[in-house]
C-alpha positions as YAML, in Angstrom:
chain: A
units: angstrom
residues:
- id: 1
  name: MET
  ca: [-8.76, -14.04, 10.41]
- id: 2
  name: GLU
  ca: [-6.03, -11.96, 9.36]
- id: 3
  name: VAL
  ca: [-3.02, -12.51, 6.91]
- id: 4
  name: MET
  ca: [-0.43, -10.39, 4.91]
- id: 5
  name: ILE
  ca: [-0.22, -10.61, 1.14]
- id: 6
  name: SER
  ca: [2.88, -8.55, -0.04]
- id: 7
  name: LYS
  ca: [2.40, -5.39, 2.08]
- id: 8
  name: THR
  ca: [-1.65, -5.60, 2.04]
- id: 9
  name: LYS
  ca: [-3.28, -6.78, 5.33]
- id: 10
  name: LEU
  ca: [-6.12, -9.25, 4.04]
- id: 11
  name: VAL
  ca: [-8.86, -9.44, 6.90]
- id: 12
  name: LEU
  ca: [-11.98, -11.71, 7.36]
- id: 13
  name: VAL
  ca: [-14.47, -10.55, 9.72]
- id: 14
  name: GLN
  ca: [-18.10, -11.32, 10.66]
- id: 15
  name: GLY
  ca: [-20.13, -8.13, 10.61]
- id: 16
  name: ASP
  ca: [-22.13, -5.19, 9.35]
- id: 17
  name: ILE
  ca: [-20.50, -3.51, 6.22]
- id: 18
  name: THR
  ca: [-22.26, -0.32, 6.86]
- id: 19
  name: VAL
  ca: [-20.41, 0.39, 9.82]
- id: 20
  name: GLN
  ca: [-16.85, -0.14, 8.63]
- id: 21
  name: GLU
  ca: [-14.38, 2.59, 8.94]
- id: 22
  name: VAL
  ca: [-12.52, 2.07, 5.68]
- id: 23
  name: ASP
  ca: [-12.02, 4.45, 2.61]
- id: 24
  name: ALA
  ca: [-14.53, 2.69, 0.68]
- id: 25
  name: ILE
  ca: [-17.15, -0.15, 1.19]
- id: 26
  name: VAL
  ca: [-18.25, -2.22, -1.90]
- id: 27
  name: ASN
  ca: [-22.00, -2.61, -2.37]
- id: 28
  name: ALA
  ca: [-23.46, -5.81, -4.07]
- id: 29
  name: ALA
  ca: [-25.78, -3.79, -6.36]
- id: 30
  name: ASN
  ca: [-28.55, -4.33, -8.72]
- id: 31
  name: PRO
  ca: [-28.03, -3.06, -12.31]
- id: 32
  name: GLY
  ca: [-30.36, -0.35, -11.97]
- id: 33
  name: LEU
  ca: [-28.25, 0.91, -8.68]
- id: 34
  name: MET
  ca: [-31.44, 2.04, -6.94]
- id: 35
  name: GLY
  ca: [-31.21, 0.18, -3.50]
- id: 36
  name: GLY
  ca: [-32.84, -3.25, -3.06]
- id: 37
  name: GLY
  ca: [-32.69, -5.94, -0.46]
- id: 38
  name: GLY
  ca: [-29.78, -7.38, 1.54]
- id: 39
  name: VAL
  ca: [-26.44, -5.40, 1.69]
- id: 40
  name: ASP
  ca: [-27.53, -3.11, -1.15]
- id: 41
  name: GLY
  ca: [-30.65, -1.92, 0.92]
- id: 42
  name: ALA
  ca: [-28.67, -1.76, 4.20]
- id: 43
  name: ILE
  ca: [-26.10, 0.48, 2.36]
- id: 44
  name: HIS
  ca: [-28.56, 2.77, 0.83]
- id: 45
  name: ARG
  ca: [-30.59, 3.05, 4.16]
- id: 46
  name: ALA
  ca: [-27.42, 3.68, 6.15]
- id: 47
  name: GLY
  ca: [-25.77, 6.09, 3.56]
- id: 48
  name: GLY
  ca: [-29.07, 8.27, 2.93]
- id: 49
  name: PRO
  ca: [-30.48, 9.99, 0.21]
- id: 50
  name: GLN
  ca: [-27.17, 11.21, -1.48]
- id: 51
  name: ILE
  ca: [-26.05, 7.76, -2.52]
- id: 52
  name: LEU
  ca: [-29.19, 7.36, -4.33]
- id: 53
  name: ALA
  ca: [-29.19, 10.65, -5.92]
- id: 54
  name: GLU
  ca: [-25.47, 10.03, -7.32]
- id: 55
  name: CYS
  ca: [-26.78, 6.65, -8.51]
- id: 56
  name: LYS
  ca: [-29.75, 8.15, -10.44]
- id: 57
  name: LYS
  ca: [-27.03, 10.59, -12.09]
- id: 58
  name: ILE
  ca: [-25.00, 7.66, -12.99]
- id: 59
  name: VAL
  ca: [-27.69, 5.75, -14.82]
- id: 60
  name: ARG
  ca: [-28.78, 8.80, -16.45]
- id: 61
  name: THR
  ca: [-25.50, 9.49, -17.77]
- id: 62
  name: GLN
  ca: [-24.18, 5.83, -18.82]
- id: 63
  name: GLY
  ca: [-27.48, 3.66, -18.18]
- id: 64
  name: SER
  ca: [-27.44, 0.76, -15.96]
- id: 65
  name: CYS
  ca: [-24.34, -1.08, -14.52]
- id: 66
  name: PRO
  ca: [-23.75, -4.18, -16.35]
- id: 67
  name: PRO
  ca: [-22.99, -7.50, -13.95]
- id: 68
  name: GLY
  ca: [-19.19, -7.64, -13.49]
- id: 69
  name: GLU
  ca: [-18.88, -3.90, -13.82]
- id: 70
  name: ALA
  ca: [-18.48, -1.24, -11.09]
- id: 71
  name: VAL
  ca: [-19.05, 2.47, -10.31]
- id: 72
  name: ILE
  ca: [-18.38, 4.80, -7.54]
- id: 73
  name: THR
  ca: [-20.30, 7.26, -5.44]
- id: 74
  name: SER
  ca: [-19.79, 8.97, -2.06]
- id: 75
  name: GLY
  ca: [-20.41, 7.26, 1.41]
- id: 76
  name: GLY
  ca: [-23.30, 9.76, 2.29]
- id: 77
  name: ASN
  ca: [-23.76, 9.55, 5.88]
- id: 78
  name: LEU
  ca: [-21.50, 6.16, 6.08]
- id: 79
  name: LYS
  ca: [-18.35, 6.26, 7.73]
- id: 80
  name: ALA
  ca: [-16.79, 5.49, 4.67]
- id: 81
  name: ARG
  ca: [-15.97, 8.07, 2.09]
- id: 82
  name: TYR
  ca: [-16.80, 5.91, -0.91]
- id: 83
  name: VAL
  ca: [-19.11, 3.51, -1.91]
- id: 84
  name: ILE
  ca: [-18.16, 1.25, -4.94]
- id: 85
  name: HIS
  ca: [-21.30, -0.42, -6.53]
- id: 86
  name: THR
  ca: [-20.93, -3.68, -8.27]
- id: 87
  name: VAL
  ca: [-23.15, -6.14, -9.86]
- id: 88
  name: GLY
  ca: [-22.64, -9.71, -9.58]
- id: 89
  name: PRO
  ca: [-23.99, -12.59, -11.36]
- id: 90
  name: ILE
  ca: [-27.18, -14.16, -10.55]
- id: 91
  name: TRP
  ca: [-26.68, -18.08, -10.46]
- id: 92
  name: ARG
  ca: [-28.14, -19.81, -13.17]
- id: 93
  name: GLY
  ca: [-26.39, -23.30, -12.84]
- id: 94
  name: GLY
  ca: [-22.75, -22.27, -13.84]
- id: 95
  name: ASN
  ca: [-22.79, -22.47, -17.67]
- id: 96
  name: GLN
  ca: [-23.83, -18.81, -18.02]
- id: 97
  name: LYS
  ca: [-20.23, -17.42, -17.51]
- id: 98
  name: GLU
  ca: [-21.15, -16.67, -13.78]
- id: 99
  name: ALA
  ca: [-17.53, -17.34, -12.41]
- id: 100
  name: LYS
  ca: [-15.94, -14.94, -14.88]
- id: 101
  name: THR
  ca: [-18.61, -12.13, -14.07]
- id: 102
  name: LEU
  ca: [-18.05, -12.72, -10.33]
- id: 103
  name: ARG
  ca: [-14.41, -12.50, -10.94]
- id: 104
  name: ASN
  ca: [-14.81, -9.33, -12.85]
- id: 105
  name: ALA
  ca: [-17.04, -7.50, -10.23]
- id: 106
  name: TYR
  ca: [-14.24, -8.04, -7.71]
- id: 107
  name: TYR
  ca: [-11.38, -6.98, -10.01]
- id: 108
  name: ASN
  ca: [-13.15, -4.08, -11.42]
- id: 109
  name: SER
  ca: [-14.11, -2.97, -7.90]
- id: 110
  name: LEU
  ca: [-10.31, -3.20, -6.97]
- id: 111
  name: GLU
  ca: [-9.39, -1.44, -10.06]
- id: 112
  name: LEU
  ca: [-11.75, 1.54, -9.29]
- id: 113
  name: ALA
  ca: [-10.52, 1.82, -5.62]
- id: 114
  name: LYS
  ca: [-6.98, 1.79, -6.87]
- id: 115
  name: LYS
  ca: [-7.56, 4.28, -9.58]
- id: 116
  name: THR
  ca: [-9.50, 6.58, -6.72]
- id: 117
  name: GLY
  ca: [-6.65, 6.50, -4.62]
- id: 118
  name: ILE
  ca: [-8.31, 4.29, -1.92]
- id: 119
  name: LYS
  ca: [-6.05, 2.56, 0.51]
- id: 120
  name: THR
  ca: [-8.59, 0.56, 2.64]
- id: 121
  name: VAL
  ca: [-11.67, -1.37, 1.25]
- id: 122
  name: ALA
  ca: [-14.20, -3.59, 2.43]
- id: 123
  name: PHE
  ca: [-16.26, -6.17, 0.57]
- id: 124
  name: PRO
  ca: [-19.51, -8.17, 1.33]
- id: 125
  name: SER
  ca: [-19.79, -11.84, -0.35]
- id: 126
  name: VAL
  ca: [-21.03, -10.55, -3.49]
- id: 127
  name: SER
  ca: [-23.86, -12.51, -5.24]
- id: 128
  name: THR
  ca: [-24.40, -15.25, -2.62]
- id: 129
  name: GLY
  ca: [-27.54, -13.70, -1.18]
- id: 130
  name: VAL
  ca: [-30.80, -13.56, -3.38]
- id: 131
  name: TYR
  ca: [-28.39, -13.84, -6.51]
- id: 132
  name: GLY
  ca: [-28.01, -17.50, -5.16]
- id: 133
  name: TYR
  ca: [-24.37, -17.95, -6.01]
- id: 134
  name: PRO
  ca: [-23.03, -21.22, -4.15]
- id: 135
  name: LEU
  ca: [-20.99, -19.98, -1.32]
- id: 136
  name: LYS
  ca: [-17.83, -22.05, -1.51]
- id: 137
  name: GLU
  ca: [-17.60, -21.21, -5.07]
- id: 138
  name: ALA
  ca: [-18.11, -17.78, -4.64]
- id: 139
  name: ALA
  ca: [-15.42, -17.54, -1.86]
- id: 140
  name: GLU
  ca: [-13.03, -19.02, -4.07]
- id: 141
  name: ILE
  ca: [-13.31, -16.66, -6.78]
- id: 142
  name: ALA
  ca: [-13.53, -13.61, -4.44]
- id: 143
  name: LEU
  ca: [-10.35, -14.90, -2.28]
- id: 144
  name: SER
  ca: [-8.54, -15.80, -5.45]
- id: 145
  name: THR
  ca: [-9.07, -12.55, -7.42]
- id: 146
  name: ILE
  ca: [-8.34, -10.54, -4.20]
- id: 147
  name: VAL
  ca: [-5.20, -12.39, -3.27]
- id: 148
  name: ASP
  ca: [-3.89, -12.35, -7.04]
- id: 149
  name: TYR
  ca: [-4.55, -8.57, -7.03]
- id: 150
  name: ILE
  ca: [-2.88, -7.38, -3.85]
- id: 151
  name: ARG
  ca: [0.21, -9.27, -4.72]
- id: 152
  name: GLU
  ca: [1.11, -5.77, -6.25]
- id: 153
  name: PRO
  ca: [0.89, -3.50, -3.13]
- id: 154
  name: HIS
  ca: [-1.92, -1.00, -3.96]
- id: 155
  name: PHE
  ca: [-3.75, -1.23, -0.82]
- id: 156
  name: GLU
  ca: [-2.99, -1.17, 2.77]
- id: 157
  name: GLU
  ca: [-6.08, -3.25, 3.83]
- id: 158
  name: VAL
  ca: [-8.72, -5.39, 2.18]
- id: 159
  name: ARG
  ca: [-11.37, -6.67, 4.29]
- id: 160
  name: MET
  ca: [-14.21, -9.23, 3.75]
- id: 161
  name: VAL
  ca: [-16.96, -8.39, 6.01]
- id: 162
  name: LEU
  ca: [-19.23, -11.39, 6.21]
- id: 163
  name: PHE
  ca: [-22.71, -11.30, 7.43]
- id: 164
  name: ASN
  ca: [-22.91, -14.37, 9.63]
- id: 165
  name: GLU
  ca: [-20.60, -17.12, 11.28]
- id: 166
  name: ASP
  ca: [-21.56, -19.83, 8.49]
- id: 167
  name: ILE
  ca: [-20.04, -17.56, 5.57]
- id: 168
  name: LEU
  ca: [-17.12, -16.30, 7.70]
- id: 169
  name: LYS
  ca: [-16.45, -20.02, 8.14]
- id: 170
  name: SER
  ca: [-16.81, -20.60, 4.47]
- id: 171
  name: TYR
  ca: [-14.57, -17.98, 3.57]
- id: 172
  name: SER
  ca: [-11.88, -18.59, 6.17]
- id: 173
  name: ASP
  ca: [-11.87, -22.58, 5.20]
- id: 174
  name: VAL
  ca: [-11.02, -21.28, 1.48]
- id: 175
  name: LEU
  ca: [-8.40, -18.81, 2.39]
- id: 176
  name: LEU
  ca: [-6.75, -21.43, 4.73]
- id: 177
  name: ASN
  ca: [-6.80, -24.06, 2.00]
- id: 178
  name: LYS
  ca: [-5.23, -21.21, -0.44]
- id: 179
  name: LEU
  ca: [-2.48, -20.39, 1.85]
- id: 180
  name: GLN
  ca: [-1.64, -24.09, 2.68]
- id: 181
  name: GLY
  ca: [-1.72, -25.05, -1.33]
...
């Protein structure tokens, strides 16, 4: 699915974020930035040791990355030049400011991309894997944040790269409802 918002193309695709040909991909990282499972582990494996070395340097310099914040490294061996590492919230029932933290993770990733001069960026579905965020609610927050941000034309393309057909359908349904409402 592809729509234009202002002068930015918003694309929803099913696929592997590690093979995207964009300026930057966003990593759903853990606070320690040391790789892990899911998207985080896949990006670290595909990107090679350079990404981990840069993450270790960031942690030595400024400490861990708090939920809702974002940091940037090179893309290592990836096609993407950069990796923006953001930490989403762990779902704890919805009463621990999870929505605000998830919104901040997307917003701060977009801010960092803009400040770096990135024109094309690809996101995964942050916090919906092992962190347990309910998919529909996460899609609503992600797409609302992205659509609001790209009303000002900072990017050529923002892409949501969604791991499977069910996740793609959830995001597509939310986007269609958003565009119709």
